[in-house]
C-alpha positions in Angstrom: -45.7 81.5 -7.7 -42.3 80.3 -5.6 -44.5 77.4 -3.4 -45.5 76.3 -7.2 -42.6 75.8 -8.0 -41.5 73.6 -5.4 -45.0 71.9 -5.8 -44.2 71.5 -9.8 -40.5 70.2 -8.6 -41.5 67.8 -5.8 -43.9 66.0 -8.3 -41.3 65.5 -11.0 -38.9 64.1 -8.7 -41.5 61.8 -7.5 -42.4 61.0 -11.1 -39.4 61.6 -12.9 -39.3 57.8 -14.7 -42.8 58.2 -15.9 -42.8 62.0 -17.3 -39.4 60.7 -18.8 -41.4 58.3 -20.0 -44.1 60.5 -21.6 -41.1 62.9 -23.3 -40.1 59.5 -25.2 -42.4 60.5 -27.8 -41.3 63.9 -28.1 -37.6 62.2 -28.8 -36.7 63.8 -32.3 -37.6 67.2 -30.8 -36.0 67.6 -27.4 -32.4 68.3 -25.9 -31.9 67.1 -22.6 -29.1 69.3 -20.4 -27.7 68.1 -17.4 -25.4 69.5 -14.5 -22.7 67.1 -15.2 -19.3 68.3 -17.4 -18.2 65.7 -19.9 -15.3 67.1 -21.0 -12.4 64.7 -22.1 
């Protein structure tokens, strides 16, 4: 299972822009999380 997770992550990173374009169809149903800290 760990091998599959690495493959999914690798595939996602290689095709990130395509994936994010597809997600725009569901923009009103998604929230995007990040590890960046945006404190004032």
